[in-house]
VEXMAR-990249 format. One record per residue (C-alpha): residue in three letters; z, x, y. Coordinates in Angstrom, 1 decimal. Layout:
N
aa;up;east;north
ALA;Z;X;Y;
...
//
This chain:
316
aa;up;east;north
MET;-64.4;66.7;2.4;
ASP;-65.9;64.9;5.4;
PHE;-64.0;61.6;5.0;
PHE;-66.1;59.5;7.3;
GLN;-69.4;60.7;5.9;
GLU;-68.2;59.8;2.4;
LEU;-67.0;56.4;3.7;
LEU;-70.4;55.8;5.2;
LYS;-72.1;56.6;2.0;
LEU;-69.7;54.3;0.1;
ARG;-70.3;51.5;2.6;
GLY;-74.1;51.8;2.3;
SER;-73.9;51.5;-1.5;
ARG;-71.9;48.3;-1.5;
PRO;-73.2;44.7;-0.9;
HIS;-71.9;42.9;2.2;
PRO;-71.2;39.2;1.9;
CYS;-72.9;37.1;4.6;
ILE;-70.5;34.2;4.2;
LEU;-66.8;34.1;3.4;
THR;-65.1;31.0;2.4;
VAL;-61.7;30.3;0.8;
ASN;-60.7;27.1;-0.9;
SER;-63.4;25.1;0.8;
GLU;-65.6;22.2;-0.4;
ASN;-69.2;21.5;0.6;
ALA;-69.1;24.2;3.3;
ASP;-71.8;26.6;2.1;
PHE;-73.1;27.6;5.5;
CYS;-69.8;28.2;7.2;
PRO;-68.8;31.9;7.6;
TYR;-65.1;32.7;7.7;
HIS;-64.0;29.3;6.6;
ALA;-60.8;28.4;4.8;
ARG;-59.5;25.1;3.3;
GLY;-62.3;23.0;4.8;
LYS;-64.5;20.2;3.6;
ASN;-67.9;18.7;4.4;
SER;-68.7;21.0;7.2;
TYR;-71.9;22.8;8.4;
MET;-72.6;25.8;10.6;
ILE;-69.0;26.2;11.7;
ILE;-68.0;29.8;12.2;
GLY;-64.3;30.9;12.0;
HIS;-62.3;27.9;11.2;
ASN;-59.4;26.6;9.1;
MET;-58.7;23.2;7.5;
CYS;-61.4;21.2;9.3;
GLU;-63.3;18.3;7.8;
ASP;-66.7;16.7;8.6;
CYS;-67.3;19.2;11.5;
TYR;-70.7;20.6;12.5;
TYR;-72.1;23.3;14.7;
GLY;-68.9;24.8;16.1;
PHE;-66.9;28.0;16.6;
TRP;-63.3;28.5;15.8;
VAL;-62.4;24.9;15.0;
GLY;-59.1;24.4;13.3;
LEU;-57.2;21.4;11.8;
SER;-59.8;19.0;13.1;
ARG;-62.0;16.3;11.9;
ASP;-65.4;14.8;12.9;
CYS;-66.0;17.3;15.7;
VAL;-69.5;18.4;16.7;
ASP;-70.7;21.3;18.9;
CYS;-67.2;22.3;19.8;
ALA;-65.5;25.8;20.4;
PHE;-61.9;26.8;20.3;
VAL;-60.8;23.3;19.4;
GLU;-57.5;22.7;17.5;
LYS;-55.9;19.6;16.0;
SER;-58.6;17.3;17.4;
GLU;-60.8;14.4;16.1;
LEU;-64.1;12.8;17.0;
CYS;-64.9;15.3;19.8;
TYR;-68.3;16.3;21.0;
GLU;-69.1;19.5;23.1;
CYS;-65.5;20.3;23.9;
VAL;-64.1;23.8;24.7;
ASP;-60.5;25.0;24.5;
CYS;-59.1;21.5;23.7;
ILE;-56.0;20.7;21.7;
ASP;-54.6;17.5;20.2;
SER;-57.4;15.5;21.6;
TYR;-59.2;12.4;20.2;
GLY;-62.5;10.8;21.0;
CYS;-63.4;13.3;23.9;
ASP;-66.8;14.4;25.1;
PHE;-67.8;17.4;27.3;
CYS;-64.1;18.3;28.0;
GLN;-62.6;21.8;28.7;
ASN;-59.0;23.0;28.7;
CYS;-57.7;19.5;27.9;
ILE;-54.5;18.9;25.9;
ASN;-53.4;15.6;24.2;
CYS;-56.3;13.5;25.8;
THR;-57.9;10.4;24.4;
SER;-61.2;8.6;25.0;
SER;-62.1;10.9;27.9;
ALA;-65.3;12.6;29.0;
TRP;-66.4;15.4;31.4;
CYS;-62.8;16.3;32.1;
TYR;-61.4;19.7;33.0;
ASP;-57.8;20.8;32.7;
CYS;-56.4;17.4;32.0;
LYS;-53.2;16.8;30.1;
SER;-51.9;13.7;28.3;
CYS;-54.6;11.5;29.7;
SER;-56.4;8.4;28.3;
ASN;-59.7;6.9;29.4;
CYS;-60.5;9.4;32.2;
PHE;-63.9;10.3;33.2;
GLY;-65.0;13.4;35.4;
CYS;-61.4;14.3;36.2;
VAL;-59.9;17.6;37.1;
ASN;-56.3;18.7;37.0;
VAL;-55.1;15.2;36.1;
ARG;-51.8;14.6;34.3;
GLN;-50.6;11.6;32.4;
LYS;-53.2;9.2;33.9;
GLU;-55.6;6.6;32.6;
TYR;-58.6;4.7;33.9;
HIS;-59.5;7.4;36.4;
ILE;-63.0;8.4;37.5;
PHE;-63.4;11.6;39.5;
ASN;-59.6;11.5;40.0;
GLU;-59.5;8.0;41.5;
ARG;-57.7;5.1;39.9;
TYR;-59.6;2.0;38.7;
SER;-58.7;-1.2;37.0;
LYS;-59.4;-1.3;33.3;
GLU;-62.4;-3.6;33.8;
GLU;-63.8;-1.6;36.7;
TYR;-63.4;1.6;34.8;
PHE;-65.5;0.6;31.8;
GLU;-68.1;-1.0;34.2;
GLN;-68.4;2.2;36.2;
ILE;-68.7;4.6;33.3;
LYS;-71.3;2.4;31.7;
THR;-73.5;3.3;34.7;
LEU;-72.5;6.9;35.1;
LYS;-73.2;7.8;31.4;
LYS;-76.9;7.0;32.2;
HIS;-76.9;9.8;34.8;
PRO;-75.4;12.9;33.3;
ASP;-76.9;15.2;35.9;
LEU;-75.1;13.3;38.6;
VAL;-71.9;13.4;36.7;
GLU;-72.1;17.2;36.2;
LYS;-72.9;17.7;39.9;
LYS;-69.8;15.6;41.0;
LEU;-67.6;17.3;38.5;
ALA;-68.7;20.8;39.7;
GLU;-67.9;19.8;43.3;
LEU;-64.5;18.5;42.3;
LYS;-63.7;21.7;40.4;
LEU;-64.6;23.8;43.4;
ARG;-62.5;21.7;45.8;
LEU;-59.3;21.6;43.7;
PRO;-57.1;24.7;42.8;
HIS;-57.2;26.1;39.3;
ASN;-54.3;27.4;37.2;
ALA;-54.3;31.2;36.9;
MET;-53.7;30.8;33.1;
GLN;-54.1;28.0;30.6;
GLY;-51.2;27.7;28.2;
VAL;-48.1;25.8;27.4;
HIS;-44.7;26.7;25.7;
ASN;-44.9;30.4;26.4;
GLU;-42.4;33.2;27.3;
HIS;-43.4;36.5;28.8;
VAL;-47.1;36.3;28.4;
ILE;-50.1;37.6;30.3;
GLY;-53.7;36.5;29.5;
ASN;-55.4;33.1;29.1;
ASN;-55.5;30.2;26.7;
ILE;-52.1;31.2;25.2;
TYR;-50.0;28.6;23.4;
HIS;-46.6;28.6;21.8;
SER;-46.2;32.4;22.2;
LYS;-43.7;35.0;23.2;
ASN;-44.1;38.6;24.5;
ALA;-47.9;38.5;24.4;
PHE;-49.6;41.0;26.8;
TYR;-53.2;40.7;27.7;
CYS;-54.0;38.1;24.9;
PHE;-56.7;35.6;25.0;
ASP;-57.4;32.4;23.0;
VAL;-54.2;32.9;20.9;
TYR;-51.7;30.5;19.3;
GLU;-48.2;31.3;18.1;
GLN;-48.1;35.0;18.9;
GLU;-45.0;37.2;19.1;
ASP;-44.7;40.8;20.3;
THR;-48.5;41.3;20.5;
MET;-50.8;43.2;22.9;
TYR;-54.6;43.1;23.6;
MET;-55.4;40.3;21.2;
PHE;-58.3;38.0;21.1;
ASN;-58.7;34.8;19.0;
ALA;-55.6;35.1;16.9;
SER;-53.1;32.6;15.5;
HIS;-49.7;33.0;13.7;
VAL;-49.5;36.8;14.3;
LYS;-46.5;39.1;15.0;
ASP;-46.2;42.7;16.0;
ALA;-49.9;43.5;16.3;
LEU;-52.0;45.5;18.7;
ASP;-55.8;45.6;19.5;
CYS;-56.9;42.9;17.0;
CYS;-59.3;40.1;17.1;
TYR;-60.1;37.1;14.8;
THR;-56.9;37.5;13.0;
GLY;-54.3;35.0;11.8;
GLN;-52.5;33.1;9.1;
ASN;-49.2;35.0;9.1;
SER;-50.6;38.5;9.8;
GLU;-48.1;41.1;10.9;
LEU;-47.8;44.8;11.8;
ASN;-51.6;45.5;12.2;
TYR;-53.5;47.8;14.6;
MET;-57.2;47.8;15.4;
CYS;-58.1;45.2;12.8;
HIS;-61.0;42.7;12.9;
SER;-61.0;39.5;10.9;
ALA;-57.5;40.0;9.4;
VAL;-56.3;37.1;7.5;
THR;-52.8;37.2;6.0;
LEU;-53.0;41.0;6.4;
ASN;-49.8;43.1;6.9;
ASN;-49.1;46.7;7.9;
SER;-52.7;47.8;8.1;
ASN;-54.9;49.8;10.5;
PHE;-58.5;50.2;11.4;
CYS;-59.7;47.5;8.9;
ASN;-62.7;45.2;9.1;
VAL;-62.7;41.8;7.2;
CYS;-59.7;42.3;5.0;
TRP;-57.7;39.2;3.8;
PHE;-54.6;38.6;1.8;
SER;-53.7;42.3;1.6;
GLN;-51.2;44.9;2.8;
ASN;-50.9;48.6;3.5;
LEU;-54.6;49.3;4.1;
GLU;-56.3;51.8;6.3;
TYR;-60.0;52.2;7.1;
CYS;-61.0;49.4;4.6;
GLU;-63.7;46.9;4.8;
TYR;-64.1;43.6;2.7;
VAL;-60.9;44.3;0.8;
PHE;-59.2;41.2;-0.5;
ASN;-55.9;40.6;-2.5;
SER;-55.1;44.3;-2.5;
HIS;-52.5;46.8;-1.4;
ASP;-52.2;50.5;-0.7;
CYS;-55.9;51.4;-0.2;
PHE;-57.5;54.0;2.0;
GLY;-61.1;54.1;2.9;
CYS;-62.2;51.4;0.4;
VAL;-65.1;49.0;0.7;
SER;-65.8;45.7;-1.2;
ARG;-62.6;45.6;-3.4;
ASN;-60.6;42.8;-4.9;
HIS;-57.2;43.0;-6.6;
SER;-57.0;46.8;-6.1;
ALA;-54.2;49.1;-5.5;
TYR;-53.7;52.9;-4.9;
GLU;-57.4;53.6;-4.3;
ILE;-59.1;56.1;-2.0;
LEU;-62.8;55.7;-1.4;
ASN;-62.8;53.1;-4.2;
VAL;-61.4;55.7;-6.7;
PRO;-58.1;54.7;-8.4;
TYR;-55.1;57.1;-8.5;
THR;-51.6;56.9;-9.7;
LYS;-49.0;55.9;-7.2;
GLU;-47.8;59.5;-6.7;
GLU;-51.4;61.0;-6.5;
PHE;-52.4;58.3;-4.0;
PHE;-49.7;59.0;-1.4;
LYS;-50.1;62.7;-1.8;
LYS;-53.9;62.6;-1.3;
LYS;-53.7;60.1;1.5;
ALA;-51.2;62.2;3.4;
GLY;-53.5;65.2;3.1;
LEU;-56.5;63.2;4.3;
ILE;-54.5;61.9;7.3;
ASP;-53.4;65.4;8.2;
GLN;-57.0;66.6;8.0;
LEU;-58.2;63.7;10.2;
LYS;-55.5;64.4;12.8;
ASN;-56.3;68.0;13.0;
ASP;-59.9;67.3;13.9;
GLY;-58.9;64.4;16.3;
SER;-60.6;61.6;14.4;
TYR;-57.6;59.8;13.1;
GLY;-56.3;56.7;15.0;
ARG;-59.6;55.5;16.2;
TRP;-61.9;52.5;15.3;
TRP;-64.6;53.9;13.2;
TRP;-66.7;51.2;11.7;
PRO;-70.3;51.3;13.1;
SER;-72.3;48.0;13.2;
PRO;-74.0;47.2;9.8;
TYR;-76.9;45.8;11.7;
ALA;-80.0;47.6;12.8;
GLU;-80.3;48.5;16.5;
ILE;-82.0;45.8;18.5;
LYS;-84.8;47.3;20.6;
PRO;-86.4;45.7;23.6;
PHE;-89.5;43.7;22.8;
SER;-91.6;45.9;25.1;
SER;-90.9;49.0;22.8;
TYR;-92.9;47.3;20.0;
MET;-95.9;46.8;22.2;
ALA;-96.2;50.4;23.2;
//
């Protein structure tokens, strides 16, 4: 049996959900959404409320056009910001309040166009103003956003940048790493331990080569969109499950091999149920076969989308 050919046929015979939501309310157009409320066009987020047009927004409220924002409120066009309130056009800021056009600022309040500022308030382009002068100045500056962006870009070029964004870490390499330990080449991650080559992951342990994974996932290899997934390999969009291999869109299941679009399943191979003893025997035989031809241990899932051709090819 050609396992991957059979898996490809199985995949083609099963519907693929376009939007996945879990325990959410009024969030019909939010793919990969969990425990959220009153949100629209937010992709990949957890426990956010009244948020719109964002990517990977978690534990936040009333945020619009934001990406990689956590534990924030009333933010607009912010990227990689944590614990911030009432901020606009900010990047890599932590614990900031009522600030705008800031870059790499920490624990600041009422700062405008600042770079690398720490525990300051009423600063404009890194210069201190009185409270009255500050609000008078920004009233004028807000009318000229092009000028603000130009001055901010000049300030960013003039000042040194941190080699890595992150806090409360131990033995980590990568960028945008927070509250993690022993994380090697990880990016945009939060609360990692003993992980390597991870992207966009939170609350994960002992994992390798995974992306878009989180919520207490552990012991996974080469998994995409793994939510509360444990001891699984080469899986795509599998949530609340364990002991899976080469599975796609499998939920609330365990001990499945090469399954697609399953829920509350166990001891299945290519969506066919087996007894526990038959399952492990047949699975071991399939793995030996795949190892012999050198195909086991690699990411297999081809894109489900049609190949995008250059526009000029349609005009020929």
